[in-house]
Legacy VTK file of the C-alpha trace (Angstrom):
# vtk DataFile Version 3.0
C-alpha trace
ASCII
DATASET POLYDATA
POINTS 313 float
-22.026 -43.454 14.847
-23.351 -41.179 17.588
-24.068 -37.471 17.567
-21.075 -35.228 18.211
-21.119 -31.653 19.408
-19.619 -28.777 17.456
-18.905 -25.674 19.502
-19.871 -22.131 18.550
-17.885 -19.248 20.022
-18.104 -15.471 19.640
-17.614 -14.554 15.988
-17.385 -18.220 15.036
-20.870 -19.734 14.594
-21.346 -23.347 13.573
-22.070 -23.482 9.825
-25.609 -24.489 8.935
-26.745 -27.611 7.109
-24.404 -30.168 8.614
-24.389 -33.485 10.398
-21.790 -34.681 12.866
-20.850 -37.814 14.703
-18.047 -40.214 15.472
-16.549 -42.848 13.237
-14.293 -45.719 14.216
-10.683 -45.095 13.290
-7.712 -47.441 13.306
-7.458 -49.599 16.444
-11.071 -48.667 17.298
-10.305 -45.058 18.170
-13.358 -42.779 18.341
-12.855 -39.858 15.952
-15.147 -36.831 15.709
-16.254 -35.816 12.227
-18.706 -33.549 10.466
-20.086 -33.136 6.954
-21.228 -29.699 5.803
-23.584 -29.512 2.818
-23.748 -26.720 0.263
-27.086 -24.965 -0.146
-26.679 -25.095 -3.916
-28.981 -27.590 -5.602
-26.161 -29.252 -7.543
-22.996 -29.948 -5.581
-19.601 -29.450 -7.212
-18.292 -32.378 -5.201
-16.919 -32.977 -1.718
-13.700 -31.614 -0.237
-12.035 -33.821 2.367
-10.378 -31.379 4.781
-7.397 -32.604 6.827
-6.118 -30.577 9.780
-2.706 -29.678 11.110
-1.353 -30.620 14.524
-3.385 -29.291 17.445
-6.298 -28.137 15.303
-9.996 -28.924 15.387
-13.063 -28.620 13.185
-14.041 -25.345 14.882
-10.934 -23.561 13.544
-12.193 -24.099 9.994
-15.791 -22.847 10.294
-15.081 -19.683 8.283
-13.300 -21.583 5.515
-16.058 -24.201 5.469
-18.640 -21.454 4.935
-16.578 -19.991 2.094
-16.241 -23.347 0.344
-19.853 -24.469 0.768
-20.911 -21.104 -0.703
-18.934 -22.131 -3.798
-21.014 -25.307 -4.113
-18.787 -27.825 -2.328
-19.651 -30.194 0.465
-16.981 -30.459 3.172
-16.131 -33.660 5.030
-13.663 -33.278 7.873
-12.597 -34.973 11.089
-10.440 -34.287 14.116
-7.128 -36.098 13.944
-6.664 -38.858 16.503
-5.442 -37.547 19.836
-6.687 -33.970 19.376
-9.816 -31.874 18.893
-12.944 -33.807 19.801
-11.357 -37.160 18.966
-10.239 -39.811 21.430
-6.953 -39.206 23.242
-4.173 -41.763 22.988
-2.475 -41.393 26.388
-3.627 -40.892 29.964
-1.979 -37.475 29.682
-4.768 -36.067 27.513
-2.788 -32.928 26.664
0.170 -34.811 25.177
0.592 -34.733 21.397
1.125 -38.388 20.558
0.873 -40.939 17.789
2.085 -44.539 17.963
2.738 -44.889 14.218
2.497 -42.207 11.540
0.692 -44.803 9.429
-2.164 -44.589 11.964
-2.997 -41.212 10.417
-3.082 -42.769 6.954
-5.339 -45.588 8.108
-7.734 -43.133 9.756
-8.008 -41.161 6.512
-8.747 -44.329 4.537
-11.404 -45.386 7.049
-12.979 -41.919 6.922
-13.187 -42.150 3.136
-14.763 -45.611 3.383
-17.149 -45.063 6.310
-18.277 -41.460 5.791
-17.175 -39.800 2.554
-18.063 -42.519 0.059
-21.546 -43.397 1.393
-22.675 -39.996 2.695
-21.323 -37.256 0.410
-21.219 -36.206 -3.240
-18.779 -37.018 -6.034
-16.213 -36.021 -7.203
-13.913 -36.058 -4.179
-11.193 -33.459 -3.603
-8.791 -32.930 -0.713
-7.360 -29.930 1.132
-4.681 -30.844 3.669
-2.834 -28.416 5.929
0.560 -28.810 7.628
0.686 -32.223 9.373
-2.463 -33.155 7.464
-0.518 -32.279 4.325
2.307 -34.582 5.391
-0.207 -37.395 5.913
-1.870 -36.754 2.541
1.491 -36.607 0.777
2.649 -39.827 2.419
-0.389 -41.783 1.175
-0.932 -39.907 -2.099
0.151 -42.825 -4.347
-2.866 -44.764 -3.020
-5.359 -41.921 -3.521
-5.471 -41.844 -7.319
-8.693 -43.874 -7.557
-10.416 -41.896 -4.789
-9.318 -38.248 -4.926
-9.612 -36.196 -8.129
-7.397 -33.287 -7.093
-5.509 -32.306 -3.972
-4.389 -29.012 -2.418
-1.610 -28.969 0.176
-1.253 -25.788 2.236
2.152 -25.451 3.904
2.699 -29.238 4.097
4.826 -30.165 7.119
7.761 -31.645 5.196
10.560 -30.255 7.350
11.009 -28.890 10.847
11.604 -25.143 10.834
11.709 -22.415 13.437
13.372 -24.482 16.167
15.942 -23.156 18.635
17.462 -26.643 18.925
19.174 -28.108 15.815
17.041 -30.687 14.014
19.644 -33.509 14.344
19.550 -33.063 18.116
15.754 -33.183 18.158
15.814 -36.328 16.036
18.429 -37.982 18.265
16.589 -37.173 21.496
13.201 -38.253 20.116
14.681 -41.490 18.776
16.458 -42.381 22.012
13.417 -41.715 24.188
11.159 -43.694 21.859
13.543 -46.650 21.772
13.752 -46.918 25.576
9.998 -46.756 26.114
9.736 -43.063 26.965
7.927 -41.995 23.814
5.230 -40.326 25.902
7.642 -37.714 27.276
6.733 -34.257 25.997
9.443 -32.191 24.330
9.408 -28.454 23.715
7.109 -25.721 24.927
3.379 -25.906 25.493
2.229 -23.246 23.035
-1.505 -23.353 23.647
-1.331 -19.777 24.963
0.553 -17.993 22.177
0.724 -14.207 22.037
-0.134 -12.491 18.778
3.080 -10.480 18.561
5.739 -12.536 16.838
3.511 -15.569 16.305
4.482 -17.711 13.272
0.929 -18.674 12.303
-0.950 -15.616 11.012
-0.629 -11.846 10.647
-4.400 -11.423 11.119
-5.124 -10.258 14.700
-8.877 -10.878 14.434
-8.578 -14.480 13.262
-5.791 -15.089 15.771
-8.013 -13.818 18.606
-10.960 -15.869 17.350
-8.901 -19.049 17.470
-7.554 -18.152 20.895
-11.122 -17.763 22.162
-11.937 -21.293 20.994
-9.092 -22.541 23.173
-10.180 -20.469 26.158
-13.812 -21.592 25.997
-13.094 -25.190 25.014
-9.597 -26.113 26.219
-10.499 -29.794 25.940
-10.182 -29.494 22.146
-6.481 -28.636 22.260
-3.258 -30.327 23.301
0.170 -29.256 24.501
3.719 -30.011 23.442
4.425 -32.975 21.156
5.815 -36.156 22.613
9.084 -37.823 21.695
7.169 -40.539 19.863
5.214 -38.045 17.763
8.424 -36.268 16.772
10.153 -39.570 16.033
7.348 -40.692 13.718
7.047 -37.336 11.945
10.801 -36.883 11.485
10.996 -40.404 10.075
8.229 -39.647 7.563
9.454 -36.242 6.358
12.519 -37.344 4.339
10.631 -40.282 2.866
7.788 -38.242 1.341
10.140 -35.887 -0.521
12.146 -38.684 -2.143
11.980 -38.764 -5.912
10.932 -42.423 -6.015
7.928 -41.614 -3.803
6.894 -38.452 -5.632
6.953 -40.146 -9.044
4.284 -42.578 -7.817
1.822 -39.728 -7.206
-0.596 -39.144 -10.071
-3.233 -37.054 -8.276
-2.981 -33.480 -9.655
-1.724 -31.432 -6.723
-1.582 -27.732 -5.911
1.037 -26.585 -3.396
0.013 -23.332 -1.707
3.204 -22.088 -0.082
3.275 -19.113 2.318
6.544 -17.310 1.620
6.978 -16.153 5.245
6.308 -19.614 6.675
8.622 -20.179 9.649
7.259 -23.648 10.443
7.629 -25.199 6.980
10.143 -22.851 5.333
9.206 -21.734 1.833
12.515 -22.983 0.415
11.587 -26.553 1.395
8.179 -26.269 -0.272
9.777 -24.831 -3.401
12.285 -27.697 -3.494
9.437 -30.198 -3.123
7.675 -28.722 -6.147
10.781 -29.137 -8.332
10.764 -32.897 -7.820
6.979 -33.390 -7.824
5.771 -33.829 -11.397
2.063 -33.998 -10.488
2.243 -30.711 -8.569
2.269 -27.011 -9.267
3.433 -24.403 -6.777
1.732 -21.109 -5.990
3.724 -18.931 -3.574
1.752 -16.499 -1.417
4.112 -13.628 -0.682
3.741 -12.165 2.806
1.692 -15.009 4.271
2.586 -17.085 7.321
1.977 -20.766 8.039
-1.807 -20.849 8.546
-2.748 -19.581 5.104
-6.503 -20.154 5.488
-6.456 -18.118 8.709
-4.386 -15.267 7.296
-5.403 -11.716 6.424
-7.792 -11.412 3.497
-5.083 -10.111 1.160
-3.359 -13.513 1.429
-6.275 -15.783 2.266
-8.336 -14.653 -0.712
-5.479 -15.604 -3.035
-5.539 -19.110 -1.594
-9.320 -19.454 -1.856
-9.305 -18.226 -5.461
-6.554 -20.689 -6.361
-8.470 -23.556 -4.736
-11.693 -22.626 -6.517
-9.930 -22.481 -9.890
-7.999 -25.710 -9.295
-11.170 -27.626 -8.419
-13.115 -26.216 -11.385
-14.521 -28.870 -13.765
-12.406 -27.678 -16.692
-9.187 -27.158 -14.722
LINES 1 314
313 0 1 2 3 4 5 6 7 8 9 10 11 12 13 14 15 16 17 18 19 20 21 22 23 24 25 26 27 28 29 30 31 32 33 34 35 36 37 38 39 40 41 42 43 44 45 46 47 48 49 50 51 52 53 54 55 56 57 58 59 60 61 62 63 64 65 66 67 68 69 70 71 72 73 74 75 76 77 78 79 80 81 82 83 84 85 86 87 88 89 90 91 92 93 94 95 96 97 98 99 100 101 102 103 104 105 106 107 108 109 110 111 112 113 114 115 116 117 118 119 120 121 122 123 124 125 126 127 128 129 130 131 132 133 134 135 136 137 138 139 140 141 142 143 144 145 146 147 148 149 150 151 152 153 154 155 156 157 158 159 160 161 162 163 164 165 166 167 168 169 170 171 172 173 174 175 176 177 178 179 180 181 182 183 184 185 186 187 188 189 190 191 192 193 194 195 196 197 198 199 200 201 202 203 204 205 206 207 208 209 210 211 212 213 214 215 216 217 218 219 220 221 222 223 224 225 226 227 228 229 230 231 232 233 234 235 236 237 238 239 240 241 242 243 244 245 246 247 248 249 250 251 252 253 254 255 256 257 258 259 260 261 262 263 264 265 266 267 268 269 270 271 272 273 274 275 276 277 278 279 280 281 282 283 284 285 286 287 288 289 290 291 292 293 294 295 296 297 298 299 300 301 302 303 304 305 306 307 308 309 310 311 312
């Protein structure tokens, strides 16, 4: 493992008391990680934080500070192909994954190589969006490693698209099958405008994240590829099947933004009905990126996480 750089930007300083580096993911991919320690003398445990698509460690600095102040250590890494982790195609800006199971294998290797030897028990997990889909897909295997798990707006269906989902699935499948899985589909949304954005109603946090992209564009990627869509769309219906959900024994909290246009609230509510190990907390008024929302919504999420990870919960 070698030293990795975390980037401070205006209004977004690097949290103190951390170490960073690279670990070796599946197929020898170099993945950037960091562990943030709490200043409290007795740690409440370690939260493994999994990101959504096109995110990076820097986007979570504020949340990391909030959670370490509560006594938790945070262990997190940039998903393969994005952030400060190794890219998977010559087109570095393309959102790609060869197999969705590569995400699962990276998470397992992170737990083995970094979390288990270098952090504090017990282990918890917070997984957002695509990270939530990955966590949900491998949750039956996490029962002996993760005590409790929080999923924020897990990416279990494809919402907010101008093209019907069956068409997207058909196009992504055809391109993947004929060797054109690296073709990018959809718009490059690295330069979103605040007005009408589906992610957050907080203009300050939106601008802060935009500044990360402006100062460090190398951390972000563009439109997803056909292969990425093919793998994700293949995984989505599988993780919500009853026979999969009944295998999950890790107590799970679903934090569902009611105004989520990316993973519609109705889909998250339906998931909770079939998921015996889970409980649903709707956050009325919030959009997709709950931990980057306005305080009125974000504080509800942080309070729910703190209570759910309490020793007597």
